C-alpha positions as CSV (number, residue, x, y, z in Angstrom):
1,M,-32.4,31.7,19.4
2,L,-33.5,30.2,22.7
3,E,-37.1,30.5,21.7
4,I,-36.4,28.6,18.4
5,D,-34.5,25.9,20.3
6,A,-37.4,25.6,22.8
7,K,-39.9,25.2,19.9
8,R,-37.6,22.6,18.2
9,R,-37.5,20.6,21.5
10,M,-41.2,20.7,21.8
11,T,-41.6,19.5,18.3
12,N,-39.2,16.7,18.8
13,E,-40.9,15.7,22.0
14,S,-44.3,15.7,20.3
15,E,-42.8,13.5,17.5
16,M,-41.4,11.1,20.1
17,D,-44.7,10.9,22.0
18,R,-46.6,10.2,18.7
19,A,-44.0,7.5,17.8
20,I,-44.3,5.8,21.2
21,G,-48.1,5.9,21.0
22,H,-48.0,4.5,17.5
23,A,-45.5,1.8,18.4
24,K,-47.6,0.7,21.4
25,E,-50.6,0.3,19.1
26,E,-48.7,-1.8,16.5
27,S,-46.6,-3.9,19.0
28,E,-47.8,-7.4,19.8
29,S,-45.2,-7.9,22.5
30,E,-46.0,-7.4,26.2
31,D,-42.4,-7.5,27.3
32,V,-41.5,-4.0,25.9
33,D,-40.8,-1.5,28.7
34,W,-42.4,1.5,27.0
35,D,-41.8,3.7,30.0
36,Y,-38.0,3.2,29.8
37,W,-37.7,3.8,26.1
38,G,-40.0,6.8,26.4
39,A,-37.9,8.2,29.2
40,L,-34.7,7.5,27.2
41,M,-36.0,9.4,24.2
42,H,-37.1,12.4,26.3
43,D,-34.0,12.7,28.5
44,Y,-31.2,10.4,27.5
45,N,-28.6,11.9,29.9
46,A,-30.8,11.6,33.0
47,V,-31.7,8.0,32.3
48,I,-28.1,7.0,31.7
49,K,-26.9,8.8,34.8
50,K,-29.6,7.1,36.9
51,N,-28.7,3.5,35.8
52,P,-26.0,3.2,33.1
53,R,-26.0,-0.6,33.1
54,Q,-29.7,-0.8,32.4
55,L,-29.2,0.6,28.9
56,T,-26.8,-2.2,28.0
57,Q,-29.3,-4.8,29.3
58,M,-32.2,-3.2,27.4
59,I,-30.2,-2.9,24.2
60,Q,-29.3,-6.6,24.4
61,K,-33.0,-7.4,24.5
62,G,-33.5,-5.3,21.4
63,I,-34.9,-1.9,20.6
64,P,-38.6,-1.9,19.7
65,P,-38.7,-1.9,15.9
66,A,-41.1,1.0,15.7
67,L,-38.7,3.2,17.8
68,R,-35.4,1.9,16.5
69,G,-34.7,4.8,14.1
70,L,-35.4,7.4,16.7
71,I,-33.5,5.5,19.4
72,W,-30.5,5.2,17.2
73,Q,-30.4,8.9,16.6
74,V,-30.7,9.5,20.4
75,L,-27.9,7.1,21.2
76,A,-25.6,8.6,18.5
77,K,-26.7,12.2,19.4
78,A,-27.2,12.7,15.7
79,K,-29.9,15.4,15.7
80,D,-28.2,18.4,13.9
81,P,-30.5,21.0,12.2
82,E,-27.5,22.7,10.7
83,L,-26.3,19.4,9.1
84,E,-29.8,18.7,7.9
85,A,-29.7,22.2,6.2
86,K,-26.3,21.3,4.7
87,Y,-27.8,18.1,3.3
88,A,-30.5,20.1,1.5
89,E,-27.8,22.3,0.0
90,L,-25.7,19.3,-1.1
91,L,-28.7,17.7,-2.9
92,K,-28.6,20.7,-5.3
93,E,-25.1,20.0,-6.3
94,T,-23.7,17.4,-8.8
95,S,-21.4,14.7,-7.6
96,S,-18.7,13.1,-9.9
97,H,-19.7,9.7,-8.4
98,E,-23.4,9.8,-9.5
99,K,-22.9,7.3,-12.3
100,Q,-21.2,4.7,-10.1
101,I,-23.7,5.3,-7.2
102,N,-26.6,4.8,-9.7
103,R,-25.0,1.5,-10.9
104,D,-24.6,0.2,-7.3
105,I,-28.0,1.3,-6.1
106,N,-29.7,-1.5,-8.1
107,R,-27.5,-4.0,-6.4
108,T,-28.2,-2.8,-2.8
109,F,-30.7,-5.0,-1.0
110,P,-32.1,-6.2,-4.4
111,H,-34.6,-8.6,-2.7
112,H,-36.1,-6.0,-0.4
113,E,-39.3,-4.5,-1.7
114,Y,-38.4,-1.0,-0.5
115,F,-35.3,-0.9,-2.8
116,Q,-36.5,-3.1,-5.7
117,T,-37.8,-0.4,-8.0
118,E,-36.8,3.1,-8.9
119,G,-39.1,4.5,-6.2
120,L,-38.8,6.2,-2.9
121,G,-36.3,3.7,-1.4
122,Q,-33.7,3.9,-4.2
123,E,-34.2,7.7,-4.5
124,S,-33.5,8.2,-0.7
125,L,-30.5,5.9,-0.8
126,F,-29.1,7.7,-3.8
127,N,-29.6,11.1,-2.2
128,V,-27.9,10.2,1.1
129,V,-24.9,8.5,-0.5
130,K,-24.5,11.3,-3.1
131,A,-24.7,14.0,-0.5
132,Y,-22.0,12.3,1.6
133,S,-19.7,12.0,-1.4
134,L,-19.9,15.8,-1.7
135,Y,-19.7,16.3,2.1
136,D,-16.5,14.2,2.4
137,P,-14.5,14.5,-0.8
138,E,-11.6,12.4,0.5
139,V,-13.9,9.4,0.9
140,G,-16.2,10.4,-1.9
141,Y,-18.1,7.2,-2.8
142,C,-16.9,3.7,-2.0
143,Q,-18.8,0.4,-2.7
144,G,-20.3,-0.7,0.6
145,L,-21.4,2.7,1.8
146,S,-24.9,2.3,0.5
147,F,-25.3,-0.9,2.6
148,V,-24.5,1.1,5.7
149,V,-27.2,3.7,4.8
150,G,-29.8,1.1,3.8
151,P,-30.7,-0.1,7.4
152,L,-31.0,3.5,8.5
153,L,-33.6,4.3,5.9
154,L,-35.5,1.0,6.7
155,N,-36.1,2.2,10.2
156,N,-38.5,5.0,9.5
157,M,-35.8,7.6,9.1
158,P,-36.1,10.5,6.7
159,D,-33.2,11.1,4.3
160,E,-31.8,14.1,6.2
161,Q,-31.8,12.3,9.5
162,A,-30.2,9.2,7.8
163,F,-27.5,11.6,6.4
164,C,-26.8,13.1,9.9
165,L,-26.6,9.6,11.4
166,L,-24.2,8.5,8.6
167,V,-21.9,11.4,9.3
168,K,-21.9,10.4,13.0
169,L,-21.1,6.9,12.1
170,M,-18.2,7.9,9.9
171,N,-16.7,10.5,12.3
172,S,-17.7,9.8,15.9
173,Y,-17.7,6.0,15.5
174,D,-14.5,5.8,13.4
175,M,-16.2,4.2,10.4
176,R,-14.6,6.8,8.1
177,G,-11.3,4.9,8.3
178,H,-13.0,2.0,6.6
179,F,-13.5,4.0,3.4
180,T,-10.6,6.4,3.1
181,P,-8.1,5.5,0.4
182,D,-5.6,3.9,2.8
183,M,-8.4,2.2,4.8
184,N,-6.2,2.5,7.9
185,M,-9.0,1.7,10.4
186,L,-10.2,-1.2,8.4
187,Q,-6.7,-2.7,8.4
188,L,-6.4,-2.2,12.1
189,R,-9.8,-3.8,12.9
190,L,-9.0,-6.8,10.6
191,F,-5.7,-7.2,12.5
192,Q,-7.6,-7.0,15.9
193,F,-10.1,-9.5,14.6
194,E,-7.4,-12.0,13.6
195,Q,-5.7,-11.6,17.0
196,L,-9.1,-12.3,18.7
197,T,-9.6,-15.3,16.5
198,E,-6.3,-16.7,17.4
199,E,-7.0,-16.2,21.1
200,T,-10.7,-17.3,21.1
201,V,-10.8,-20.1,18.5
202,P,-7.2,-21.2,18.0
203,L,-8.1,-24.3,15.9
204,V,-10.1,-22.1,13.5
205,H,-7.2,-19.6,13.3
206,K,-4.7,-22.5,12.6
207,H,-7.1,-24.0,10.0
208,F,-7.3,-20.6,8.2
209,Q,-3.5,-20.4,8.1
210,N,-3.1,-23.9,6.8
211,Q,-5.7,-23.2,4.0
212,G,-4.2,-19.8,3.1
213,I,-7.4,-18.0,4.2
214,R,-6.9,-14.3,5.3
215,S,-9.5,-12.2,7.0
216,T,-9.5,-9.8,4.0
217,M,-11.0,-12.6,1.9
218,Y,-14.3,-12.7,3.8
219,A,-14.4,-10.2,6.8
220,S,-13.7,-6.9,4.9
221,Q,-17.3,-6.8,3.7
222,W,-18.5,-7.5,7.2
223,F,-16.7,-4.4,8.6
224,M,-17.4,-2.2,5.6
225,T,-21.1,-2.9,5.5
226,L,-21.7,-3.9,9.1
227,F,-22.9,-7.3,8.0
228,A,-25.6,-5.7,5.8
229,Y,-24.3,-7.0,2.5
230,K,-25.3,-10.6,3.1
231,F,-26.9,-11.1,6.5
232,P,-30.6,-11.1,7.3
233,L,-31.7,-7.6,8.3
234,D,-33.1,-8.6,11.7
235,L,-29.5,-9.6,12.6
236,V,-28.1,-6.4,11.1
237,F,-30.5,-4.2,13.1
238,R,-29.5,-5.9,16.3
239,V,-25.8,-5.3,15.4
240,Y,-26.6,-1.6,14.9
241,D,-28.4,-1.5,18.2
242,I,-25.2,-2.6,20.0
243,L,-22.9,-0.5,17.8
244,F,-24.7,2.8,18.6
245,V,-24.1,2.1,22.4
246,E,-20.7,0.5,22.5
247,G,-19.0,1.7,19.3
248,V,-17.7,-0.1,16.2
249,D,-15.3,-2.1,18.3
250,S,-18.3,-4.1,19.6
251,F,-18.6,-5.3,16.0
252,L,-15.6,-7.6,16.8
253,R,-17.7,-9.5,19.2
254,F,-20.2,-10.5,16.5
255,A,-17.4,-11.4,14.0
256,V,-15.7,-13.7,16.5
257,A,-19.0,-15.2,17.7
258,L,-19.8,-16.2,14.1
259,L,-16.6,-18.2,13.9
260,K,-17.0,-19.7,17.3
261,A,-20.6,-20.8,16.6
262,N,-19.4,-22.4,13.3
263,H,-16.2,-23.9,14.7
264,D,-16.7,-27.5,13.6
265,R,-18.2,-26.6,10.2
266,I,-15.3,-24.4,9.4
267,L,-12.8,-27.1,10.2
268,S,-14.7,-29.5,7.9
269,H,-14.1,-27.2,4.8
270,D,-11.0,-26.9,2.6
271,F,-10.0,-23.8,0.7
272,E,-12.4,-24.4,-2.3
273,T,-15.5,-24.3,-0.2
274,L,-14.3,-22.4,2.9
275,V,-14.4,-18.9,1.5
276,E,-17.9,-19.4,0.1
277,F,-19.1,-20.7,3.5
278,L,-17.5,-17.8,5.3
279,K,-19.2,-15.3,3.0
280,N,-22.7,-16.9,2.8
281,G,-23.1,-19.8,5.4
282,L,-22.1,-18.5,8.8
283,Y,-25.3,-16.8,9.7
284,E,-27.7,-19.7,9.0
285,Q,-28.0,-20.9,12.6
286,Y,-28.9,-17.3,13.7
287,K,-31.3,-16.7,10.8
288,N,-34.4,-16.9,13.0
289,N,-32.8,-16.2,16.4
290,A,-31.2,-12.7,16.5
291,S,-31.3,-12.8,20.3
292,L,-29.0,-15.8,20.3
293,F,-26.6,-13.9,18.0
294,V,-26.5,-11.0,20.5
295,Q,-26.1,-13.4,23.5
296,D,-23.2,-15.3,21.8
297,A,-21.5,-12.0,20.9
298,Y,-21.6,-10.9,24.6
299,N,-20.0,-14.1,25.6
300,I,-16.9,-13.0,23.6
301,K,-14.6,-11.0,25.9
302,V,-13.4,-7.9,24.2
303,T,-11.9,-5.3,26.5
304,P,-10.5,-1.9,25.7
305,R,-7.2,-2.8,27.2
306,K,-6.9,-5.9,25.0
307,L,-7.8,-3.8,21.9
308,A,-5.2,-1.2,22.9
309,Q,-2.6,-4.0,23.1
310,Y,-3.6,-5.2,19.7
311,T,-3.4,-1.6,18.4
312,Q,0.1,-1.2,19.8
313,K,1.2,-4.5,18.3
314,Y,-0.3,-3.5,14.9
315,N,1.4,-0.1,15.0
316,A,4.7,-1.7,15.8
317,M,4.2,-4.2,12.9
318,I,3.4,-1.3,10.5
319,Q,6.5,0.6,11.7
320,R,8.6,-2.5,11.2
321,Q,7.2,-3.0,7.7
322,Q,7.8,0.7,6.8
323,A,11.4,0.3,8.1
324,E,11.9,-2.8,6.0
325,L,10.5,-1.0,3.0
326,A,12.8,1.9,3.6
327,A,15.8,-0.4,4.0
328,E,14.8,-2.2,0.8
329,E,14.5,1.0,-1.1
330,S,17.9,2.1,0.3
331,L,19.4,-1.1,-1.0
332,R,17.8,-0.6,-4.4
333,E,19.3,2.9,-4.6
334,T,22.8,1.5,-3.5
335,N,22.5,-1.3,-6.0
336,K,21.5,1.2,-8.7
337,Q,24.5,3.4,-7.8
338,L,26.9,0.5,-7.8
339,S,25.5,-0.7,-11.1
340,M,26.2,2.8,-12.5
341,D,29.7,2.6,-11.1
342,V,30.3,-0.8,-12.6
343,R,29.1,0.5,-16.0
344,R,31.3,3.6,-15.7
345,L,34.4,1.5,-14.8
346,E,33.6,-1.0,-17.6
347,G,33.5,2.0,-19.9
348,S,36.9,3.2,-18.5
349,L,38.3,-0.3,-19.0
350,N,37.1,-0.4,-22.6
351,T,38.7,3.0,-23.2
352,L,42.0,1.8,-21.6
353,N,41.9,-1.4,-23.7
354,K,41.5,0.7,-26.8
355,E,44.4,3.0,-25.8
356,H,46.5,0.0,-25.0
357,V,45.8,-1.5,-28.5
358,E,46.7,1.8,-30.1
359,I,49.9,2.2,-28.1
360,A,50.9,-1.4,-28.9
361,K,50.3,-0.8,-32.6
362,E,52.3,2.4,-32.5
363,L,55.2,0.6,-30.6
364,I,55.2,-2.2,-33.3
365,T,55.3,0.5,-36.0
366,R,58.2,2.3,-34.2
367,K,60.1,-0.9,-33.9
368,M,59.6,-1.7,-37.6
369,D,60.8,1.8,-38.5
370,M,63.8,1.4,-36.2
371,A,64.7,-2.0,-37.8
372,E,64.4,-0.4,-41.3
373,L,66.7,2.5,-40.2
374,Q,69.1,0.0,-38.8
375,D,69.2,-1.8,-42.1
376,Q,69.8,1.4,-43.9
377,N,72.6,2.3,-41.5
378,D,74.2,-1.1,-42.0
379,V,74.1,-0.6,-45.8
380,L,75.6,2.8,-45.5
381,M,78.3,1.6,-43.1
382,Q,79.1,-1.1,-45.6
383,K,79.4,1.5,-48.4
384,V,81.6,3.7,-46.2
385,S,83.8,0.7,-45.5
386,D,84.0,-0.1,-49.3
387,L,84.7,3.5,-50.2
388,T,87.4,3.6,-47.5
389,K,89.1,0.6,-49.1
390,I,88.8,2.2,-52.5
391,V,90.2,5.5,-51.2
392,D,93.0,3.6,-49.5
393,S,93.9,1.8,-52.7
394,Q,93.6,4.8,-55.0
395,V,96.2,7.4,-55.5
396,Q,96.1,10.8,-54.0
397,E,94.1,12.2,-56.9
398,V,91.3,9.7,-56.3
399,E,91.4,10.3,-52.6
400,E,90.9,14.0,-53.1
401,R,88.2,13.5,-55.7
402,F,86.2,11.3,-53.3
403,R,86.9,13.0,-50.1
404,A,84.0,15.4,-50.5
405,E,81.7,12.5,-51.1
406,I,83.1,10.5,-48.2
407,Q,82.6,13.6,-46.0
408,A,79.0,13.9,-47.1
409,L,78.4,10.2,-46.5
410,M,79.9,10.5,-43.0
411,E,77.7,13.5,-42.2
412,K,74.7,11.5,-43.5
413,N,75.8,8.6,-41.4
414,M,76.1,10.8,-38.3
415,D,72.7,12.1,-39.0
416,L,71.3,8.6,-39.2
417,V,73.1,7.6,-36.0
418,R,71.5,10.6,-34.3
419,K,68.0,9.6,-35.7
420,N,68.7,6.1,-34.6
421,E,69.4,7.3,-31.0
422,E,66.3,9.5,-31.1
423,T,64.3,6.4,-32.2
424,E,65.7,4.3,-29.4
425,D,64.8,7.0,-26.9
426,Q,61.2,7.1,-28.3
427,C,61.0,3.3,-28.1
428,S,62.2,3.4,-24.5
429,H,59.5,6.0,-23.7
430,L,56.8,3.9,-25.5
431,E,57.9,0.9,-23.5
432,S,57.5,2.9,-20.3
433,L,54.0,3.9,-21.4
434,L,53.2,0.3,-22.2
435,I,54.3,-0.8,-18.8
436,D,52.2,2.0,-17.1
437,T,49.2,1.0,-19.3
438,K,49.6,-2.6,-18.3
439,M,49.8,-1.6,-14.6
440,K,46.6,0.5,-15.0
441,Y,44.9,-2.4,-16.8
442,A,45.8,-4.8,-14.0
443,E,44.5,-2.3,-11.5
444,S,41.2,-1.9,-13.4
445,E,40.9,-5.7,-13.5
446,N,41.3,-5.8,-9.7
447,Q,38.6,-3.0,-9.3
448,K,36.3,-4.9,-11.6
449,D,36.7,-8.1,-9.7
450,G,36.0,-6.3,-6.4
451,L,32.9,-4.6,-7.7
452,S,31.7,-7.9,-9.2
453,R,32.1,-9.5,-5.8
454,K,30.2,-6.7,-4.1
455,L,27.4,-6.9,-6.8
456,G,27.2,-10.7,-6.2
457,D,26.9,-10.1,-2.4
458,L,24.1,-7.6,-2.9
459,R,22.2,-9.9,-5.2
460,K,22.5,-12.6,-2.7
461,A,21.3,-10.2,0.1
462,L,18.3,-9.2,-2.1
463,G,17.5,-12.7,-3.1
464,V,18.1,-11.9,-6.8
465,V,19.5,-14.9,-8.6
């Protein structure tokens, strides 16, 4: 195993030596410190340990174009034979995103000759993006990913090395959070960007607020494609140079520098033209001066402590929003339960109303029956009185003849009196039921009024008219 590693190092060193020699031959610049870049490629750790600040100074000047791809891999420590072998295996598989990747490939750097036709450029781009969609199923494929890969391939980097460097970007440089379904890191960086904007260019920040412009309208594509979607590639390459040394947070420098450099132009636009300018016009003054772009970016002060404060503020805001959403959901559930209670009580009230009507009808019927019985009793009493008079006026014979009839009538009368008393008792009981029903009805009305008031208060609290 040690022998294999030794051979691999020798091969890599030979490739580096050849690349440096070829770069020297093609370079027309006399300002390139070939010894430094050669030493960095051969023993990165030793060079950094000797003079850590020199790397930042050299990166700000720009990596020699012929060495850029190799230097990026050294800076990111992206050399990974096992991952390269994994890439080869992934190419043999089929991705569910292939159709969408193919559709977007034609729209990736459409004006660059390397990607214009269905040749090596588009094939390499397709392979790297497809392999990553299989390597990281949660991310899969997301529009913008091919623009991150494009600059890697344009710097003399084979597919498998571009794939390894992409994996490094996504994992070690926290780019993955720009493409996950919740895009949590993208949201955080946009928040940090807005905070830096407010601090660095407050008038621009205020103008954006007045015009209803949010960073998501123009800066999302910056962070997701590392400026590669619209910006000239010489600017993009210089951004990558800095990124591989300082991390993706350094990207905030460039984003704020763009706003600061275009301060007056931004203030002169209203909403209709401002979004278009932010997407397509900001880079014009840097179009032929990438070094000025880097210089202006380094004039923007972005410290880890400041970003940590912004992160803490962002997390507190997210927690507050989640708490508000939870409270709102709780209110919805309470409102739902109260609505169900109101409907249940309304149903009970309707039932009570129906029972009340039925009892009232029955009471009226009973009273009518009682009146009819009272009339019958009066008639019978009158007959008894008449018969009594007849009996009194008749002789003993007539009295005896009608005594049985009178006795029967008296018994019938007594029976009617008894029925009348029973009817009066029933009426008294029904009147008691009616009184109880009215009291329950009044109580239900009070409950309904109370619930109606609570419902009204909840609607006011929720802002529902």
